[in-house]
N, C-alpha and C positions, 0 to 999 in steps of 0.2 A: 696762202696769200700772206705777204709780209705787210706789216703795219707801217705806214709812212707818217713820220712825225711832222707836224706843221711847226715851222720856225718863224718867229717874228724877226725878219731880216734886219729891220731897223734897230730893234732892241739889241740884237746880237752885235751889230756893227758899233753901236754906242758903247757897249761893254768892251769890245776890242780896241776901240780908239782910246779909251781910258787906260787899259792895260798897256798898250803900246806907248802911250805918253809916259807912263811911269817907268816902263822898261828902259826907255831912252833917256830917263832922268830929265824930262822936259816939264816945265811948270805950265800951268794953264795960261800964264802970260806969254810964254814962248809960243805956244800953239795958237793963241789969239793973234799974235803979231804975224805968224806965218800964214794963217788962214784968213785973216780979216774978219773973224768972228769974235765978238766981245767976250771977255772973261765971264761975265754974268751969263751970257747965252751958252757958252761952252760948259759951264758948270751945270746948267739945267739939262743940257743934252747928255752929258756924261752920267747924270743921275736919273735919266729917264723921265724927266719932268716936261711934259708937253711933247708935241710932235716935232720931227726934224725933217727938213726938206732934203731931197736928193742932192741938191746943189751944196747944201751945208755939209752933208756927209762926204761928198766928193772932196771938198776943200779940206776937211778934217783928216780924211784918209791920207791925202797927200802930205799934209803938215806933219803927221806922225810917222810917215814912211811906210805905210801899209800898201799892199797891192791886193786888189780884189779880183778873184776869178769867179765867174758865174757859170753855173751849169743849169740849164733849164730843160726839162723833159716834158714833152707833150703827153697828156693823158687823154684817152678817148672820153669825150663828154657827150652825153645824150640829153637833149633838151626836149621837154614835153611839147607835144604838138597841140 
């Protein structure tokens, strides 16, 4: 049986947003203007301070030119009776 790693999707996306911003040579101010999210909030998100909403992630992903593809696999789950 293979071991499945659990990934914190939000943390992973926060890191990808920061990397993409830097690769595209965008400042936090550039991304702030494009996303409507304040520079202070963006800084906190990029550094993993506090939680981030899906709406914020969506805005930031678009602002830095990322595209997210999601693959979800159902696992058989047994609940105790």
